[in-house]
Every structure is written in C-alpha cells, then in structure tokens.
MDAnalysis code that builds the backbone (N, CA, C; Angstrom):
import MDAnalysis as mda
import numpy as np

u = mda.Universe.empty(504, n_residues=168, atom_resindex=np.repeat(np.arange(168), 3), trajectory=True)
u.add_TopologyAttr("name", ["N", "CA", "C"] * 168)
u.add_TopologyAttr("resid", np.arange(1, 169))
u.add_TopologyAttr("resname", ["MET", "SER", "GLY", "ASP", "PRO", "THR", "PRO", "ASP", "LYS", "GLY", "ARG", "ARG", "THR", "ALA", "VAL", "MET", "ALA", "GLY", "VAL", "ALA", "VAL", "LEU", "ALA", "ALA", "LEU", "ALA", "ILE", "ALA", "VAL", "PHE", "CYS", "GLY", "VAL", "GLN", "ALA", "GLN", "ARG", "ALA", "ASP", "ALA", "GLY", "ALA", "ASP", "ALA", "ARG", "THR", "GLU", "ALA", "LEU", "ALA", "ALA", "ALA", "GLU", "LYS", "ARG", "VAL", "PRO", "ASP", "LEU", "LEU", "SER", "TYR", "ASP", "ALA", "ALA", "THR", "LEU", "ASP", "GLU", "ASP", "LEU", "ARG", "ARG", "ALA", "ARG", "SER", "GLN", "THR", "THR", "GLY", "ASP", "PHE", "THR", "SER", "ASP", "TYR", "GLY", "ARG", "ILE", "LEU", "ASP", "ASP", "VAL", "VAL", "ALA", "PRO", "GLN", "ALA", "LYS", "ALA", "ARG", "GLY", "ILE", "SER", "THR", "ARG", "ALA", "VAL", "VAL", "GLY", "ALA", "ALA", "GLY", "VAL", "VAL", "ARG", "GLY", "ASP", "GLY", "ASP", "GLU", "VAL", "VAL", "VAL", "LEU", "LEU", "PHE", "LEU", "THR", "GLN", "THR", "THR", "THR", "THR", "GLU", "ALA", "ALA", "GLY", "ASP", "ASN", "GLY", "THR", "SER", "VAL", "ALA", "GLY", "SER", "ARG", "VAL", "GLU", "VAL", "THR", "MET", "VAL", "PRO", "ALA", "ASP", "GLY", "GLY", "TRP", "LYS", "ILE", "GLY", "SER", "LEU", "GLU", "PRO", "VAL"])
u.atoms.positions = np.array([
    [181.966, 91.253, 104.611],
    [181.719, 90.338, 103.563],
    [180.365, 90.625, 102.954],
    [180.406, 91.224, 101.828],
    [179.193, 91.640, 101.164],
    [178.491, 90.501, 100.457],
    [179.123, 89.405, 100.169],
    [178.505, 88.290, 99.449],
    [177.917, 87.243, 100.363],
    [177.760, 87.500, 101.653],
    [177.244, 86.511, 102.604],
    [175.731, 86.314, 102.419],
    [175.259, 85.135, 102.012],
    [173.841, 84.876, 101.757],
    [173.052, 84.555, 103.020],
    [173.657, 84.507, 104.157],
    [172.986, 84.094, 105.382],
    [171.809, 84.982, 105.773],
    [171.870, 86.333, 105.707],
    [170.698, 87.126, 106.085],
    [169.507, 86.863, 105.185],
    [169.677, 86.722, 103.871],
    [168.556, 86.449, 102.968],
    [167.969, 85.071, 103.228],
    [168.839, 84.104, 103.466],
    [168.386, 82.741, 103.728],
    [167.568, 82.694, 105.020],
    [167.979, 83.405, 106.030],
    [167.258, 83.457, 107.301],
    [165.892, 84.112, 107.125],
    [165.848, 85.183, 106.316],
    [164.574, 85.868, 106.047],
    [163.612, 84.939, 105.306],
    [164.126, 84.247, 104.313],
    [163.284, 83.315, 103.536],
    [162.743, 82.214, 104.433],
    [163.575, 81.706, 105.300],
    [163.147, 80.649, 106.210],
    [162.043, 81.174, 107.139],
    [162.195, 82.387, 107.621],
    [161.186, 82.981, 108.509],
    [159.877, 83.209, 107.760],
    [159.962, 83.697, 106.521],
    [158.755, 83.930, 105.716],
    [158.069, 82.600, 105.429],
    [158.827, 81.594, 105.056],
    [158.243, 80.277, 104.771],
    [157.594, 79.689, 106.020],
    [158.205, 79.862, 107.158],
    [157.628, 79.366, 108.412],
    [156.324, 80.107, 108.714],
    [156.323, 81.428, 108.471],
    [155.098, 82.223, 108.686],
    [153.984, 81.784, 107.752],
    [154.323, 81.546, 106.482],
    [153.329, 81.076, 105.507],
    [152.803, 79.711, 105.933],
    [153.655, 78.829, 106.393],
    [153.240, 77.492, 106.827],
    [152.297, 77.585, 108.031],
    [152.605, 78.472, 108.958],
    [151.740, 78.652, 110.138],
    [150.380, 79.200, 109.709],
    [150.352, 80.187, 108.816],
    [149.088, 80.747, 108.329],
    [148.273, 79.698, 107.564],
    [148.935, 78.888, 106.753],
    [148.237, 77.828, 106.010],
    [147.644, 76.808, 106.975],
    [148.404, 76.422, 107.985],
    [147.904, 75.467, 108.979],
    [146.707, 76.043, 109.736],
    [146.800, 77.327, 110.069],
    [145.694, 77.998, 110.760],
    [144.448, 78.042, 109.871],
    [144.625, 78.364, 108.595],
    [143.499, 78.413, 107.653],
    [142.855, 77.031, 107.515],
    [143.668, 76.000, 107.424],
    [143.147, 74.632, 107.309],
    [142.382, 74.259, 108.584],
    [142.928, 74.611, 109.735],
    [142.258, 74.300, 110.997],
    [140.912, 75.006, 111.101],
    [140.851, 76.262, 110.703],
    [139.586, 77.008, 110.730],
    [138.586, 76.376, 109.762],
    [139.036, 76.059, 108.557],
    [138.155, 75.432, 107.565],
    [137.602, 74.112, 108.095],
    [138.461, 73.273, 108.641],
    [138.025, 71.982, 109.179],
    [137.059, 72.169, 110.351],
    [137.311, 73.150, 111.171],
    [136.410, 73.427, 112.294],
    [135.032, 73.856, 111.826],
    [134.981, 74.721, 110.822],
    [133.697, 75.166, 110.268],
    [132.955, 73.987, 109.642],
    [133.662, 73.160, 108.886],
    [133.033, 71.997, 108.260],
    [132.499, 71.026, 109.312],
    [133.265, 70.816, 110.368],
    [132.825, 69.916, 111.438],
    [131.588, 70.469, 112.134],
    [131.571, 71.778, 112.339],
    [130.404, 72.402, 112.977],
    [129.176, 72.266, 112.081],
    [129.340, 72.470, 110.773],
    [128.217, 72.304, 109.834],
    [127.712, 70.870, 109.847],
    [128.635, 69.918, 109.864],
    [128.249, 68.509, 109.877],
    [127.482, 68.174, 111.158],
    [127.958, 68.691, 112.295],
    [127.259, 68.468, 113.563],
    [125.872, 69.089, 113.546],
    [125.758, 70.306, 112.998],
    [124.459, 70.989, 112.933],
    [123.505, 70.210, 112.033],
    [123.997, 69.688, 110.917],
    [123.161, 68.887, 110.028],
    [122.707, 67.606, 110.692],
    [123.608, 66.949, 111.414],
    [123.254, 65.715, 112.122],
    [122.223, 66.006, 113.211],
    [122.406, 67.112, 113.933],
    [121.438, 67.499, 114.967],
    [120.073, 67.781, 114.343],
    [120.059, 68.472, 113.224],
    [118.796, 68.791, 112.544],
    [118.089, 67.514, 112.117],
    [118.821, 66.581, 111.544],
    [118.204, 65.321, 111.111],
    [117.644, 64.547, 112.300],
    [118.375, 64.502, 113.397],
    [117.917, 63.791, 114.588],
    [116.655, 64.445, 115.159],
    [116.663, 65.770, 115.279],
    [115.512, 66.490, 115.829],
    [114.290, 66.376, 114.917],
    [114.502, 66.505, 113.615],
    [113.383, 66.425, 112.666],
    [112.783, 65.021, 112.644],
    [113.605, 64.011, 112.727],
    [113.110, 62.636, 112.763],
    [112.237, 62.412, 113.995],
    [112.707, 62.855, 115.148],
    [111.918, 62.711, 116.378],
    [110.594, 63.478, 116.272],
    [110.638, 64.671, 115.703],
    [109.414, 65.465, 115.543],
    [108.446, 64.786, 114.587],
    [108.953, 64.218, 113.494],
    [108.084, 63.528, 112.532],
    [107.414, 62.331, 113.179],
    [108.161, 61.574, 113.966],
    [107.597, 60.393, 114.633],
    [106.487, 60.770, 115.605],
    [106.540, 61.968, 116.152],
    [105.493, 62.435, 117.065],
    [104.358, 63.130, 116.312],
    [104.703, 63.998, 115.378],
    [103.698, 64.842, 114.725],
    [102.828, 64.096, 113.706],
    [103.398, 63.164, 112.956],
    [102.605, 62.484, 111.925],
    [101.438, 61.700, 112.535],
    [101.623, 60.927, 113.608],
    [100.450, 60.295, 114.218],
    [99.407, 61.316, 114.697],
    [99.847, 62.446, 115.224],
    [98.905, 63.495, 115.626],
    [98.167, 64.058, 114.411],
    [98.851, 64.132, 113.291],
    [98.262, 64.648, 112.064],
    [97.197, 63.706, 111.514],
    [97.437, 62.411, 111.600],
    [96.596, 61.428, 110.930],
    [95.614, 60.692, 111.853],
    [95.612, 60.999, 113.136],
    [94.728, 60.317, 114.078],
    [93.625, 61.245, 114.554],
    [92.415, 60.687, 114.677],
    [91.294, 61.449, 115.220],
    [90.231, 60.480, 115.705],
    [89.399, 60.983, 116.587],
    [88.306, 60.204, 117.150],
    [87.007, 60.938, 116.846],
    [86.009, 60.222, 116.421],
    [84.728, 60.848, 116.079],
    [84.152, 61.633, 117.255],
    [84.393, 61.159, 118.478],
    [83.838, 61.816, 119.664],
    [84.531, 63.136, 119.985],
    [85.772, 63.298, 119.582],
    [86.533, 64.521, 119.880],
    [87.070, 65.135, 118.587],
    [86.307, 65.015, 117.527],
    [86.772, 65.355, 116.182],
    [87.281, 66.785, 116.048],
    [86.508, 67.769, 116.501],
    [86.923, 69.169, 116.325],
    [88.264, 69.445, 117.004],
    [88.412, 68.969, 118.223],
    [89.676, 69.145, 118.957],
    [90.824, 68.414, 118.251],
    [90.557, 67.198, 117.787],
    [91.595, 66.410, 117.117],
    [92.037, 67.048, 115.806],
    [91.090, 67.621, 115.054],
    [91.455, 68.262, 113.787],
    [92.215, 69.566, 114.025],
    [91.908, 70.274, 115.107],
    [92.707, 71.462, 115.475],
    [94.137, 71.040, 115.802],
    [94.260, 69.957, 116.550],
    [95.592, 69.439, 116.886],
    [96.331, 69.037, 115.607],
    [95.629, 68.399, 114.674],
    [96.255, 67.987, 113.411],
    [96.791, 69.197, 112.653],
    [95.994, 70.247, 112.561],
    [96.449, 71.469, 111.863],
    [97.679, 72.070, 112.523],
    [97.768, 71.978, 113.839],
    [98.889, 72.593, 114.558],
    [100.215, 71.875, 114.303],
    [100.171, 70.714, 113.669],
    [101.393, 69.970, 113.358],
    [102.045, 70.448, 112.072],
    [101.347, 71.321, 111.335],
    [101.776, 71.703, 109.985],
    [102.292, 73.136, 109.927],
    [102.914, 73.450, 108.795],
    [103.397, 74.807, 108.569],
    [103.383, 75.105, 107.071],
    [103.469, 76.367, 106.739],
    [103.553, 76.790, 105.342],
    [102.285, 76.521, 104.566],
    [102.427, 76.338, 103.260],
    [101.288, 76.072, 102.385],
    [100.570, 74.781, 102.751],
    [101.290, 73.843, 103.337],
    [100.677, 72.574, 103.698],
    [99.558, 72.771, 104.723],
    [99.663, 73.783, 105.560],
    [98.621, 74.044, 106.556],
    [97.277, 74.291, 105.885],
    [97.240, 75.151, 104.887],
    [95.959, 75.434, 104.224],
    [95.527, 74.273, 103.335],
    [96.465, 73.623, 102.646],
    [96.122, 72.479, 101.794],
    [95.525, 71.343, 102.629],
    [96.173, 71.015, 103.723],
    [95.691, 69.937, 104.575],
    [94.393, 70.343, 105.274],
    [94.295, 71.619, 105.635],
    [93.065, 72.114, 106.259],
    [91.855, 71.934, 105.359],
    [92.044, 72.154, 104.062],
    [90.937, 71.938, 103.113],
    [90.514, 70.475, 103.072],
    [91.474, 69.564, 103.103],
    [91.152, 68.133, 103.120],
    [90.381, 67.788, 104.398],
    [90.835, 68.329, 105.511],
    [90.140, 68.070, 106.777],
    [88.713, 68.590, 106.733],
    [88.535, 69.816, 106.242],
    [87.207, 70.446, 106.217],
    [86.274, 69.826, 105.177],
    [86.813, 69.500, 103.997],
    [85.970, 69.050, 102.888],
    [85.730, 67.539, 102.874],
    [86.658, 66.752, 103.413],
    [86.537, 65.301, 103.314],
    [86.479, 64.626, 104.689],
    [87.508, 64.841, 105.491],
    [87.638, 64.102, 106.747],
    [86.500, 64.418, 107.710],
    [86.289, 65.685, 108.013],
    [85.268, 66.043, 109.013],
    [83.867, 65.573, 108.605],
    [83.400, 65.837, 107.387],
    [82.053, 65.371, 107.034],
    [81.904, 63.846, 107.097],
    [82.899, 63.112, 106.605],
    [82.820, 61.653, 106.632],
    [82.905, 61.102, 108.054],
    [83.801, 61.669, 108.848],
    [83.958, 61.197, 110.225],
    [82.681, 61.427, 111.030],
    [82.038, 62.574, 110.824],
    [80.797, 62.862, 111.548],
    [79.654, 61.991, 111.051],
    [79.524, 61.845, 109.751],
    [78.406, 61.088, 109.183],
    [78.506, 59.597, 109.482],
    [79.716, 59.058, 109.492],
    [79.878, 57.613, 109.626],
    [80.498, 57.193, 110.950],
    [80.773, 58.148, 111.843],
    [81.371, 57.816, 113.135],
    [82.750, 57.198, 112.996],
    [83.566, 57.784, 112.134],
    [84.891, 57.223, 111.855],
    [85.919, 57.759, 112.846],
    [86.713, 56.836, 113.352],
    [87.873, 57.173, 114.183],
    [89.062, 56.448, 113.591],
    [90.220, 57.082, 113.641],
    [91.412, 56.430, 113.105],
    [92.611, 56.730, 113.992],
    [93.491, 55.757, 114.088],
    [94.687, 55.910, 114.905],
    [95.883, 55.465, 114.076],
    [96.840, 56.368, 113.910],
    [98.061, 56.072, 113.158],
    [99.211, 55.837, 114.128],
    [100.001, 54.808, 113.831],
    [101.160, 54.465, 114.653],
    [102.361, 54.301, 113.732],
    [103.485, 54.882, 114.123],
    [104.722, 54.758, 113.355],
    [105.376, 53.431, 113.715],
    [105.603, 52.606, 112.683],
    [106.290, 51.335, 112.896],
    [107.791, 51.471, 112.726],
    [108.193, 52.301, 111.788],
    [109.613, 52.535, 111.532],
    [109.757, 53.876, 110.826],
    [110.913, 54.484, 110.994],
    [111.152, 55.792, 110.376],
    [112.645, 55.984, 110.175],
    [112.975, 56.764, 109.158],
    [114.371, 57.081, 108.912],
    [114.497, 58.332, 108.068],
    [115.630, 58.967, 108.175],
    [115.894, 60.185, 107.415],
    [116.336, 59.798, 106.014],
    [115.722, 60.413, 105.015],
    [116.101, 60.221, 103.624],
    [117.241, 61.175, 103.275],
    [117.052, 62.443, 103.635],
    [118.077, 63.464, 103.395],
    [117.698, 64.693, 104.223],
    [118.658, 65.582, 104.416],
    [118.294, 66.802, 105.116],
    [119.470, 67.600, 105.605],
    [119.131, 68.829, 105.969],
    [120.087, 69.759, 106.545],
    [119.317, 70.643, 107.523],
    [119.884, 71.754, 107.910],
    [119.248, 72.625, 108.888],
    [118.001, 73.338, 108.397],
    [117.767, 73.339, 107.070],
    [116.621, 74.047, 106.505],
    [115.444, 73.137, 106.185],
    [115.723, 71.837, 105.984],
    [114.667, 70.919, 105.578],
    [115.182, 69.492, 105.738],
    [114.332, 68.637, 106.305],
    [114.692, 67.234, 106.471],
    [113.544, 66.391, 105.932],
    [113.871, 65.438, 105.060],
    [112.862, 64.535, 104.501],
    [112.973, 63.204, 105.239],
    [111.820, 62.748, 105.750],
    [111.755, 61.542, 106.563],
    [110.796, 60.553, 105.907],
    [111.166, 59.286, 105.894],
    [110.286, 58.222, 105.429],
    [109.735, 57.502, 106.650],
    [108.389, 57.398, 106.702],
    [107.737, 56.727, 107.827],
    [106.898, 55.570, 107.323],
    [106.951, 54.465, 108.046],
    [106.081, 53.324, 107.805],
    [105.012, 53.356, 108.884],
    [103.761, 53.428, 108.455],
    [102.647, 53.611, 109.387],
    [101.701, 52.424, 109.375],
    [101.053, 52.218, 110.502],
    [99.914, 51.320, 110.587],
    [98.748, 52.183, 111.038],
    [97.674, 52.145, 110.259],
    [96.497, 52.946, 110.580],
    [95.331, 52.015, 110.856],
    [94.746, 52.170, 112.042],
    [93.578, 51.391, 112.428],
    [92.376, 52.318, 112.375],
    [91.379, 51.946, 111.569],
    [90.194, 52.779, 111.374],
    [88.964, 52.015, 111.844],
    [88.158, 52.704, 112.645],
    [86.922, 52.120, 113.162],
    [85.755, 52.952, 112.672],
    [84.727, 52.265, 112.174],
    [83.523, 52.935, 111.701],
    [82.349, 52.440, 112.532],
    [81.529, 53.377, 113.007],
    [80.417, 53.018, 113.878],
    [79.053, 53.251, 113.245],
    [78.995, 53.630, 111.981],
    [77.716, 53.893, 111.324],
    [76.935, 52.592, 111.166],
    [75.607, 52.698, 111.227],
    [74.752, 51.530, 111.083],
    [75.030, 50.853, 109.750],
    [75.220, 49.536, 109.785],
    [75.493, 48.785, 108.576],
    [76.912, 48.932, 108.068],
    [77.708, 49.741, 108.737],
    [79.073, 50.007, 108.279],
    [80.064, 49.787, 109.417],
    [79.598, 49.070, 110.475],
    [80.460, 48.856, 111.644],
    [81.660, 48.005, 111.271],
    [82.769, 48.298, 111.904],
    [83.930, 47.461, 111.676],
    [85.223, 48.202, 111.884],
    [86.267, 47.402, 111.896],
    [87.613, 47.937, 112.066],
    [88.467, 47.420, 110.927],
    [89.265, 48.302, 110.376],
    [90.215, 47.890, 109.347],
    [91.600, 48.400, 109.725],
    [92.575, 47.618, 109.313],
    [93.964, 47.972, 109.585],
    [94.684, 48.043, 108.240],
    [95.415, 49.119, 108.026],
    [96.140, 49.305, 106.768],
    [97.537, 49.841, 107.053],
    [98.465, 49.403, 106.250],
    [99.821, 49.914, 106.343],
    [100.071, 50.899, 105.216],
    [100.933, 51.850, 105.471],
    [101.285, 52.802, 104.424],
    [102.682, 53.354, 104.676],
    [103.205, 53.977, 103.638],
    [104.489, 54.667, 103.732],
    [104.248, 56.106, 103.313],
    [104.834, 57.023, 104.036],
    [104.728, 58.436, 103.676],
    [106.104, 59.074, 103.760],
    [106.331, 59.998, 102.845],
    [107.545, 60.804, 102.876],
    [107.131, 62.171, 103.375],
    [107.708, 62.583, 104.468],
    [107.328, 63.818, 105.143],
    [108.500, 64.793, 105.101],
    [108.210, 66.010, 104.679],
    [109.227, 67.056, 104.711],
    [109.018, 67.869, 105.970],
    [110.015, 67.863, 106.821],
    [109.973, 68.611, 108.071],
    [110.775, 69.899, 107.887],
    [110.206, 71.008, 108.366],
    [110.889, 72.298, 108.266],
    [110.886, 72.971, 109.634],
    [111.926, 73.767, 109.910],
    [111.954, 74.456, 111.195],
    [110.841, 75.503, 111.270],
    [110.107, 75.492, 112.379],
    [109.028, 76.457, 112.585],
    [108.702, 76.530, 114.072],
    [108.456, 77.717, 114.548],
    [108.033, 77.926, 115.940],
    [108.972, 77.270, 116.950],
    [110.260, 77.330, 116.691],
    [111.236, 76.798, 117.639],
    [111.377, 75.285, 117.607],
    [110.798, 74.628, 116.615],
    [110.906, 73.173, 116.494],
    [110.811, 72.784, 115.040],
    [110.320, 71.597, 114.783],
    [110.162, 71.085, 113.421],
    [108.702, 70.745, 113.200],
    [108.155, 71.225, 112.070],
    [106.761, 70.939, 111.721],
    [106.689, 70.338, 110.327],
    [105.524, 69.792, 110.013],
    [105.318, 69.129, 108.737],
    [105.057, 70.178, 107.647],
    [105.940, 70.195, 106.648],
    [105.809, 71.118, 105.522],
    [105.162, 70.458, 104.318],
    [105.213, 69.138, 104.259],
    [104.497, 68.380, 103.221],
    [104.474, 66.921, 103.629],
    [103.515, 66.202, 103.039],
    [103.381, 64.770, 103.294],
    [102.911, 64.131, 101.987],
    [103.673, 63.145, 101.539],
    [103.369, 62.461, 100.276],
    [103.342, 60.960, 100.514],
    [102.251, 60.277, 100.134],
    [102.268, 58.804, 100.187],
    [103.270, 58.284, 99.159],
    [103.984, 57.213, 99.496],
    [104.918, 56.590, 98.550],
    [104.654, 55.098, 98.452],
])
C-alpha cells in the first residue's frame, strides 16, 4: 500500500516530540541562568550592605590621640578615584583641624538599606549619627549630628570597598 500515511505521521510526531524536548531544555537552561544571576545579585547586595555598615563608620571616625593610625584605617576603606579624593580631604582639612583643635569624632550607623545594585556595584543609603568632641581651649564640647549618605560599594581586594560617598 503505497498511499499509507502512517510512516510520515510517525516521523512528524517524533520530530515534534524532539523539538518539544529541546525547547523545554532551552527554557530550563535559561531559567537556571536567570535564577543564578538573581542569586548572585542578591548575594552581592547583602555582602555590600554589610561591608558599608562596617566600613563607613571606620571611614568617618577618628580620635585626636590616634589620628594618624585612624586616617590610615579610613583610607583603607576606599578604592578607585575616591581613595585619592578622600585622601586629599583628610590631609588638607581633617588632619590639620583635628590636630589643632583636638577633634575626635565617632560615626554610628542607625539604619541602612540597599538602593540598587548588582555584582559590579551596589548603592547603599545609610543613616548616621556622628558624635564630635572638641578639646581645644575655649572650644570644649560635644555635638551630635545626624546625616544621610549614599555610598557606592564596589568589589575590591576580595570584598567590598567604598567607591564614592555622597551626603543626601
């Protein structure tokens, strides 16, 4: 029987089944890659947030008695162009004033959250309380101030460091 359509129909069914299996496999691979990217982004945001909560107080706190050591520690929290920019502020403003007036300051994070980010860069908003003590004659006293800063954290040296800091 030369007009029997059964062999062609069987071939078509097999091809369609093969195409369906390949499509399902492609979808599964795509979903797996997307899930892995999402997990990596979530991990980056979590790690960068924790690093910001630790590094920003180190960046903004110093004691007049241990100023040189504290400013070295502050510089070590930074990376990229921010290292030299912040270093100039420390050298030109902070160090001379802290030495001349006996200024010490302590920054504490009150709250923090991720604004946006991925594996290459995470922006964190921090609410800080800064307590500043001045020991210069006629200028003694303590002041407490609150502030908000937006910090860009970038991967560096096997962790996350401060790539920029902007008051908001």
